[in-house]
C-alpha positions in Angstrom: 123.2 115.3 109.3 125.0 117.4 111.9 123.9 116.7 115.4 124.4 120.3 116.3 121.5 121.3 114.0 119.1 118.5 114.8 116.1 119.3 117.0 115.0 117.2 120.0 117.0 117.3 123.3 118.9 114.4 124.8 119.1 114.2 128.7 120.2 111.9 131.4 117.1 112.0 133.8 114.4 109.4 133.6 111.1 111.2 132.6 108.2 111.1 135.1 105.6 108.5 134.5 107.7 106.5 132.2 108.0 102.8 133.4 109.2 100.8 130.4 112.6 100.9 128.6 111.5 102.0 125.1 109.5 104.9 126.4 112.3 106.1 128.7 115.0 105.9 126.1 112.9 107.3 123.2 112.0 110.3 125.3 115.4 110.8 126.8 117.0 110.3 123.3 115.0 113.0 121.6 112.9 110.6 119.5 109.4 111.7 120.3 107.4 114.2 122.3 104.0 113.5 123.9 101.2 115.8 122.5 98.3 114.2 124.5 97.6 110.9 126.1 98.6 108.2 123.7 99.5 110.7 121.0 103.1 111.6 120.1 105.0 113.8 117.6 108.2 112.1 116.3 111.4 113.8 115.9 113.9 113.0 113.1 115.5 109.8 114.5 112.3 108.1 115.1 110.8 109.1 111.8 113.9 107.7 110.0 113.5 104.4 111.9 109.8 104.3 111.1 110.4 105.0 107.5 113.0 102.3 107.2 110.5 99.7 108.8 107.8 101.0 106.3 110.2 100.4 103.3 111.0 96.8 104.5 107.3 96.1 104.9 106.6 97.5 101.3 109.3 95.4 99.9 107.9 92.3 101.4 104.3 93.0 100.6 105.2 93.8 97.0 107.0 90.5 96.9 103.8 88.6 97.6 102.0 90.6 94.9 100.6 93.4 97.0 99.2 96.5 95.4 99.7 99.6 97.7 96.7 101.8 98.0 95.5 104.6 100.4 92.2 104.6 102.2 90.7 107.7 103.8 91.3 108.4 107.5 87.5 109.7 107.8 84.8 107.3 106.6 80.9 107.7 106.6 79.3 105.7 109.3 77.1 104.0 106.8 80.0 101.9 105.6 80.4 100.5 109.2 76.7 100.1 109.4 76.8 97.9 106.3 79.3 95.5 108.0 77.4 95.6 111.3 80.3 96.9 113.4 79.1 100.5 113.9 76.9 99.5 116.8 79.0 96.6 118.0 82.2 98.5 118.7 82.3 100.7 121.8 83.7 104.1 122.4 87.2 103.2 121.1 85.7 103.9 117.6 85.8 107.8 117.3 82.4 109.0 116.0 81.4 112.5 114.9 79.2 114.5 112.7 80.3 116.6 109.7 78.9 120.0 109.1 76.2 118.3 107.0 74.9 116.4 110.0 76.2 113.1 108.5 77.6 110.5 111.0 81.3 109.9 110.4 84.0 107.8 112.0 87.8 108.0 112.2 89.5 104.8 110.9 90.8 102.4 113.4 90.9 99.7 110.8 89.9 99.6 107.2 88.1 96.3 106.3 85.0 98.3 105.3 87.2 100.7 103.2 88.9 97.8 101.4 85.6 96.2 100.4 84.1 99.6 99.2 87.3 100.2 97.1 87.1 96.9 95.2 83.4 96.2 94.9 81.2 97.3 92.0 80.5 95.2 88.9 81.5 91.7 90.0 84.7 90.6 88.7 85.2 87.3 86.9 86.7 84.3 88.9 89.9 84.7 86.7 90.6 88.2 88.2 91.3 86.6 91.6 93.3 86.4 93.9 94.7 89.9 94.6 95.9 91.9 97.5 95.8 95.5 98.6 97.7 97.3 101.3 98.3 100.6 102.9 100.6 102.3 105.5 98.6 104.9 107.1 97.8 106.7 110.3 94.8 105.5 112.3 93.0 106.4 115.5 91.6 104.2 118.2 90.4 105.9 121.4 92.3 103.3 123.5 91.2 103.6 127.2 94.6 102.2 128.4 97.2 104.1 126.4 100.6 103.5 128.1 104.2 102.7 127.4 104.9 105.3 124.8 104.5 103.8 121.3 103.6 100.4 122.7 100.0 101.3 123.3 98.8 104.5 121.7 95.6 106.2 120.4 97.0 107.5 117.2 99.2 105.1 115.4 100.7 104.2 111.9 99.8 100.7 110.7 100.3 98.6 107.6 97.0 96.8 106.8 96.5 94.5 103.9 93.4 92.8 102.5 93.4 89.7 100.2 90.5 88.5 98.1 89.9 85.1 96.9 87.3 82.7 95.4 88.0 79.6 97.6 89.0 78.8 101.0 91.9 76.7 99.6 93.3 79.8 97.7 93.0 82.0 100.9 94.9 79.4 102.8 97.7 79.2 100.3 97.9 83.0 100.2 97.8 83.2 104.2 100.8 80.9 104.3 102.7 83.3 102.0 101.9 86.2 104.1 102.9 84.3 107.2 106.3 83.7 105.8 106.6 87.3 104.5 105.9 88.4 108.1 108.7 86.2 109.4 111.1 87.9 106.8 109.8 91.4 107.8 110.6 90.8 111.5 113.9 89.2 110.8 114.9 92.1 108.6 113.9 94.5 111.2 116.3 92.8 113.6 113.9 90.8 115.8 114.1 87.2 114.2 112.9 85.9 117.5 109.3 87.1 116.9 107.0 84.0 117.2 103.5 83.5 115.7 100.8 82.3 118.1 97.2 81.1 117.6 95.0 84.1 118.5 91.4 85.3 119.0 90.0 87.1 116.0 88.1 89.6 118.3 86.2 92.4 116.5 87.9 91.6 113.2 86.0 88.4 112.9 86.9 85.3 110.9 87.8 81.8 112.0 91.6 81.4 111.9 94.1 84.0 113.0 97.7 84.3 114.3 99.4 87.1 116.3 103.2 87.7 116.0 104.6 88.1 119.3 107.9 89.5 120.6 108.4 87.8 123.8 109.4 90.2 126.6 108.4 90.7 130.3 106.8 94.0 129.7 104.4 92.6 127.0 100.6 93.1 127.7 99.7 89.8 126.1 99.9 86.4 127.8 101.4 83.7 125.6 100.8 80.0 126.1 103.6 77.7 124.8 104.6 74.0 125.1 108.3 73.4 124.8 107.7 69.8 123.8 105.8 70.2 120.7 106.1 73.9 119.8 102.4 74.7 120.4 101.9 78.5 120.9 98.7 80.4 121.5 97.6 83.7 122.9 96.0 83.1 126.3 92.7 84.5 124.9 92.5 81.6 122.4 94.3 78.8 124.4 92.4 75.6 125.1 92.4 74.6 128.8 92.9 70.9 129.1 92.9 69.2 132.5 92.7 65.7 133.6 90.6 65.0 136.6 91.1 61.9 138.8 87.9 60.6 140.5 88.3 60.2 144.2 85.2 58.2 145.0 81.5 59.0 145.2 79.9 60.2 148.5 76.3 61.3 149.1 75.2 64.8 148.3 75.2 66.5 151.7 74.1 70.1 152.6 76.4 71.6 155.1 76.4 74.9 157.0 79.0 77.4 155.9 78.1 80.6 157.6 79.8 83.8 156.2 81.8 81.7 153.7 81.2 83.3 150.4 84.3 82.7 148.2 85.4 79.2 147.0 88.8 79.9 148.8 87.0 80.5 152.2 84.6 77.6 151.8 87.3 75.1 151.0 89.5 76.4 154.0 86.4 76.0 156.1 85.6 72.6 155.1 89.2 71.4 154.8 88.8 70.7 151.1 91.1 71.3 148.1 89.7 73.8 145.6 90.7 71.3 142.9 87.6 69.5 144.1 85.1 72.3 144.2 82.8 74.2 141.7 83.2 77.9 141.4 80.3 80.1 140.1 81.2 83.1 138.1 78.3 85.4 137.0 78.2 87.8 133.9 75.7 89.9 132.3 75.1 90.5 128.5 76.0 94.1 127.7 72.9 94.9 125.6 70.2 93.0 127.6 71.6 92.5 131.1 70.6 89.0 131.0 72.6 86.9 133.4 75.1 84.1 132.5 76.4 81.8 135.2 79.5 79.9 134.5 80.4 76.8 136.6 84.2 76.1 136.5 86.7 74.1 138.6 87.3 75.9 141.8 91.1 76.4 141.2 90.6 78.0 137.6 89.5 81.3 136.2 87.1 82.1 133.5 88.7 83.3 130.1 86.4 86.1 129.4 87.4 86.3 125.7 86.6 82.6 125.1 83.3 83.1 127.0 82.4 86.2 124.9 83.0 84.2 121.8 81.0 81.3 123.0 78.0 83.2 123.9 78.2 85.5 120.8 77.9 88.9 122.6 79.8 91.4 124.8 79.7 90.7 128.6 80.6 92.4 131.8 80.8 91.1 135.4 77.4 90.9 136.8 75.7 93.2 139.3 73.4 90.7 141.0 70.1 92.1 142.1 67.5 90.7 144.6 65.0 89.6 141.9 67.2 87.4 139.8 66.9 84.2 141.9 70.7 84.1 142.3 72.0 83.8 145.8 75.3 85.6 145.7 78.2 83.7 147.5 76.3 80.4 147.5 75.5 79.7 143.9 75.6 76.0 142.8 74.4 73.8 140.0 72.0 71.6 142.2 68.3 72.9 142.0 69.6 76.3 140.6 66.5 78.4 140.0 68.0 81.8 139.0 67.0 83.6 135.9 70.2 83.0 133.9 71.8 81.0 131.2 74.0 78.3 132.8 77.2 77.0 131.4 79.5 74.2 132.6 83.2 74.3 131.8 84.8 71.1 130.6 87.3 71.4 133.6 84.6 69.8 135.6 84.4 66.7 133.3 85.3 63.6 135.2 85.2 65.2 138.7 83.2 63.7 141.6 82.8 64.4 145.3 82.7 68.2 144.7 82.0 71.2 146.9 79.4 73.6 145.6 77.1 76.3 146.6 73.5 75.1 147.8 71.7 78.3 146.4 70.7 79.0 150.0 72.5 81.6 152.0 74.9 80.1 154.6 74.9 76.5 152.9 77.0 74.5 150.6 76.9 70.9 149.3 79.7 68.3 149.6 79.7 65.1 147.6 78.4 66.7 144.3 78.5 64.3 141.3 77.5 66.3 138.3 76.3 63.2 136.3 74.3 62.0 139.2 72.9 65.1 140.7 72.5 67.7 137.8 70.9 67.6 134.4 72.7 69.7 131.8 73.5 69.7 128.0 77.2 69.4 128.1 80.4 71.1 128.7 82.0 74.1 127.0 85.7 75.4 127.1 85.7 78.8 128.6 88.4 78.4 131.3 91.7 80.1 131.4 94.7 77.7 131.2 97.7 77.9 133.5 101.3 76.8 133.9 101.5 73.1 134.1 98.3 72.4 132.3 98.1 69.7 129.6 99.0 70.7 126.0 96.1 70.4 123.7 98.5 69.2 120.9 101.0 66.6 122.5 99.1 65.9 125.7 102.0 66.6 127.9 101.4 68.6 131.2 104.1 71.2 130.3 102.3 74.3 129.3 104.3 77.4 130.0 103.1 81.0 130.4 105.1 84.0 129.2 104.5 87.7 128.2 104.7 89.3 124.8 104.2 92.3 122.7 101.9 91.9 119.7 103.8 93.4 116.7 101.6 91.9 113.8 98.5 89.9 113.1 96.9 87.9 110.3 93.3 86.8 110.0 91.2 84.5 107.6 88.1 86.7 107.6 86.1 84.4 105.2 83.0 86.2 103.9 82.2 88.3 107.1 82.6 91.6 105.3 82.1 90.6 101.7 78.6 88.9 102.4 77.3 91.9 104.6 78.7 94.5 102.1 77.7 92.8 98.8 81.2 91.9 97.4 80.7 89.1 95.0 82.5 87.7 92.1 81.1 86.1 88.9 81.6 82.3 88.8 82.5 80.3 85.7 78.9 79.1 85.2 77.6 82.7 85.2 76.4 82.7 88.8 77.6 84.9 91.8 79.3 84.1 95.0 80.7 86.0 98.0 84.5 86.8 98.0 86.6 85.3 100.6 89.0 87.6 102.4 92.2 87.7 104.5 93.5 90.5 106.5 97.1 91.2 107.6 98.4 94.0 110.0 101.6 95.4 111.5 101.9 98.3 113.8 104.8 100.3 112.6 105.4 102.5 115.6 104.8 99.6 118.1 107.3 97.5 116.2 109.9 100.4 116.4 109.4 100.5 120.3 109.3 96.8 120.6 112.8 96.6 119.0 114.1 99.0 121.5 112.6 96.8 124.3 114.8 93.9 123.4 117.8 95.6 121.7 119.3 98.0 124.4 121.8 98.2 127.1 121.8 100.3 130.3 122.8 103.3 128.2 120.4 103.3 125.4 119.1 101.5 122.3 121.2 99.3 120.1 119.3 99.6 116.8 119.7 96.8 114.2 121.5 98.4 111.2 118.6 97.7 108.8 116.3 100.2 110.8 118.9 102.3 112.6 118.3 106.1 112.2 121.8 106.3 110.7 124.4 103.7 109.9 127.5 105.5 111.3 127.8 108.1 114.1 131.0 110.2 113.6 132.3 111.7 116.7 134.9 114.6 116.3 136.4 115.0 119.8 138.2 118.3 120.2 136.9 119.7 116.8 138.3 123.0 117.9 141.6 121.6 116.8 142.2 122.1 113.1 143.6 118.8 112.3 140.6 117.0 114.0 138.0 119.2 112.3 139.7 118.7 108.8 139.9 115.0 109.1 136.4 114.6 110.4 134.9 116.8 107.8 136.6 115.0 105.1 135.6 111.6 106.3 132.0 112.9 106.8 131.9 114.0 103.2 133.6 110.8 101.8 131.1 108.5 103.7 128.1 110.4 102.2 129.4 110.3 98.8 129.8 106.5 99.3 126.2 106.2 100.1 126.6 105.8 103.9 124.1 107.4 106.3 125.9 109.5 108.8 125.1 111.5 111.9 128.0 113.8 112.6 128.8 115.3 116.1 131.4 118.0 116.0 129.9 120.1 118.9 132.3 121.6 121.4 131.1 119.3 124.2 132.9 116.9 126.6 133.6 113.3 125.6 131.1 112.3 128.3 128.2 114.2 126.7 129.2 113.2 123.3 129.4 109.5 124.0 126.2 109.6 126.2 124.3 111.1 123.2 125.7 108.6 120.9 124.5 105.8 123.2 121.0 107.2 123.2 121.0 107.4 119.5 122.0 103.8 119.3 123.7 104.0 115.9 125.3 100.6 115.2 128.8 101.9 114.0 130.6 104.5 115.9 133.7 106.3 114.4 136.0 108.5 116.7 138.3 111.1 115.3 140.5 112.7 118.0 144.0 114.1 118.5 144.9 110.7 120.2 143.6 108.6 117.1 145.1 110.9 114.6 148.4 110.6 116.5 148.3 107.0 115.6 147.3 107.9 111.9 143.9 106.3 112.5 140.3 106.5 113.4 138.6 104.2 116.0 135.6 102.2 114.5 133.4 100.5 117.2 130.2 98.7 117.4 127.4 100.1 119.4 126.8 96.5 120.8 130.6 96.4 121.7 131.1 93.4 119.3 134.2 95.0 117.8 136.5 98.0 118.3 139.4 98.6 115.8 141.8 101.2 114.6 141.5 101.9 111.0 144.0 103.9 108.9 142.7 107.4 108.2 143.7 106.8 104.6 141.4 103.8 104.0 138.8 104.7 106.6 136.0 105.4 104.4 136.4 102.2 102.3 136.7 100.0 105.4 133.7 101.6 107.2 131.6 101.3 104.1 132.5 97.6 103.8 131.7 97.1 107.5 128.2 98.6 106.9 127.5 96.5 103.9 128.6 93.4 105.8 126.2 94.2 108.7 123.3 95.0 106.4 123.9 91.6 104.4 123.9 89.7 107.7 120.5 90.9 108.8 118.9 90.9 105.4 120.1 87.3 104.6 116.8 85.7 105.4 114.9 82.9 103.6 
């Protein structure tokens, strides 16, 4: 490919409203163009990167016995009603009617379509296990589209679905896919991707992992323990604390005028928030019923854990005058509000606590939950924090970092097969629900994520396995016949040798030529110029500056091809 003929402009100015590196470089470098909020067209360089990522994914999915299929983008709403998700998912699911008045949806995920594809006459137990996968465009009407390809509304995704007759078989295959994912990310040039325990969310199922690329721009919060290797998404992380009793005191009502937040109350009373009870109030989305969560005063409620515990969607409460909840003064002693009351386990073992008195302008001191309140037990709905106790090794060394989710795997169980009638025939002639797994990778997001961690101040540094081209050939002063002739011959020879080359023979300055080369991020750069030819050589340099050598013009093609092969082998050499 000649750079002079390639569409997509490269420029030096940072585009407006771009805040993260991958978005800046991929717009400046002529990789993509915004069509609408969260919707992009891809130019040739990005499309070539994405295609290479897709091919790596295909190779690894085929290696674990995957069968590539293709599901429709548009599906009848009745499929989603069968699974029960049509009414549970909000406006991010794009719904519309066709010309016949039928309710339809745009696919944002394809569990229902996968079940519909394989169900029918129940297969015998001997036909299992099997896995199907696709790489396809999806649409999710994401309310927080941002960061270029990091969070979009229209996206390309690999999603796979496995089908099993036992939990043991699912777990064996789940482990195979786990390791296949490790190979995929290593081959794409980001072996540092880590798997973390995650929340299954709308996908359902009991066990799930997210594959995270740790970076400060990530939207996900990752909880880790350096001592034992524990890793979890914040949404699924256990919050473990150890409370030290400080001695019982009598329950005493004290006046706290105009002190409505736990911070204000503790400051007013000279108490540490560690020894206080915070009340956080939510409502169920469908019924508006109130939920009051009591948690240790220095902690926050993890809304995902709470949502999973109560089994419904929730939102922060709008407290009205008739619910019996005294806003700003809520406490567990003699609570008479119309609400479901939960106690987080962060309060276990505490005594001598400050809490609301359910009376405006008053709080209690000296609260002892065992002594003063009757309740069923504790739940875990608090958000963990740096320095908390690790739930695995018990050391108080929890660390918090940020990451981008580039893949996920779920053990779905029978969530979809049971509701949609997918069964298999048992050996004794009976029937049982099929057990499922689900495995996803966001292709465009992975492309942008690699750029986030593989760049310098001038542009991306693409790993050679997914780079848009393997060699960037720069003919400086191509107006000189000897340069043009030597560069053209090397271009032809490299292509015949099977090397992917982007060739820049434009009549531009060296500054413009090298700036564009930096933005394209091709791993091997070859320079042909009057100066190099004067030495009987071409200059071969790495985009990451790891090497820069003169190579004889006579053997340049062979040596460049060998360099490319060595770089490919180094990245692809994964277990």
